[in-house]
C-alpha positions in Angstrom: 255.9 111.3 202.5 256.1 108.9 205.3 255.5 105.1 205.4 255.8 102.3 207.8 256.9 99.3 205.6 260.4 98.0 205.7 262.8 98.8 202.9 262.9 95.9 200.4 259.4 94.6 201.1 256.3 95.4 199.1 254.1 98.1 200.5 250.7 97.0 201.5 247.8 97.2 199.1 245.7 100.3 199.6 242.0 100.4 199.1 241.1 103.8 200.5 242.5 107.2 200.7 241.6 110.5 202.2 242.3 114.0 201.0 242.4 116.6 203.7 242.4 120.3 202.8 243.8 122.7 205.4 244.0 126.5 205.7 245.5 128.5 202.9 245.3 125.7 200.3 247.6 123.2 201.9 246.6 119.6 201.5 247.4 116.1 202.8 246.7 112.8 201.1 246.5 109.8 203.4 246.7 106.2 202.1 245.2 103.4 204.2 246.1 99.7 204.3 243.8 97.0 203.0 243.2 95.1 206.2 240.2 93.7 208.0 241.2 95.6 211.2 240.9 99.2 212.0 241.9 101.6 209.3 245.7 102.1 209.5 247.3 105.0 207.6 250.4 103.6 205.8 251.6 106.8 204.0 250.9 110.5 203.9 251.8 113.1 201.3 251.8 116.8 202.3 251.2 119.3 199.5 251.9 123.0 199.6 249.2 125.5 198.9 249.9 125.7 195.1 249.7 121.9 194.7 246.8 121.6 197.1 244.8 124.2 195.1 245.7 122.3 191.9 244.5 119.0 193.4 241.3 120.6 194.4 240.6 122.0 190.9 241.5 118.7 189.3 239.2 116.7 191.6 236.4 119.2 191.1 236.8 119.0 187.3 236.9 115.2 187.4 233.7 115.1 189.6 231.9 117.4 187.2 233.0 115.2 184.2 231.7 112.0 185.9 228.4 113.7 186.8 227.9 114.8 183.2 228.7 111.4 181.9 226.2 109.9 184.4 223.5 112.3 183.3 224.2 111.6 179.6 224.0 107.9 180.3 220.7 108.2 182.2 219.2 110.4 179.5 220.2 107.9 176.8 218.7 105.0 178.8 215.4 106.8 179.1 215.0 107.2 175.3 
């Protein structure tokens, strides 16, 4: 993991992140600073293939769960 803030100071607030999947399951998570200026990456976390694959499965499962909850909510609102 890399970061640009000085030791002893609070890291910047993040409001956005990006997950990048590469070849053979590797992944990188990039955190961006909460600024009014251009997006500035403030930290990255590189994951090996096993952790990248696990992250992909977890995100897919979470997305499916949110979609199911939304559909259930919409179906309940229509009744």
